[in-house]
N, C-alpha and C positions, 0 to 999 in steps of 0.2 A: 283612623282611616289610612294614614300614611304607612302604617306597618303591615297592611294587608297585601296579600299576593295579587298580582295583576291577573285579571281574567280576560279572555278574548271578548271583543265587542260583538254585540248582536247585529243581525242583519234585518233591515226593514224591507219587506216585500210588498209591493203595491199591485193590485189587480190591473193588468195591462189592457183589459177589455173596456175599462171605463175611460171615456174620451172627454167628458164634460167635467170640469173642475168641481162644479157644484153638485154633481151626481154621486160623489163618493159617499159610501156608508162605512160604518165601523167594520163590517165584514170584509171590506176591500183591502184591509191592512193586516199584515201578518208579521210578527216579530219572531225571528228564528235565532236560536243559539243564546237566548238570554239566561244567564246563570248568575243570579244576584248573590251577594254576600248576606249573611244574617244581619239583622238590624243591630244598631248600636244604641244601647240604653243611655239616655241622658236626661237630666233634670230640666224641666221646662217651667218657666214662670208664666202664670196666666193672670 
């Protein structure tokens, strides 16, 4: 992970029309500019 190139951070956008904290739905959030690196394979003990 330390040898990977840095990528710009994504931006989280929230629907400004929602005024009640408990009224948010999944659709009210949008993640823009997310560009993930490929996964890193690693052995995992179960």
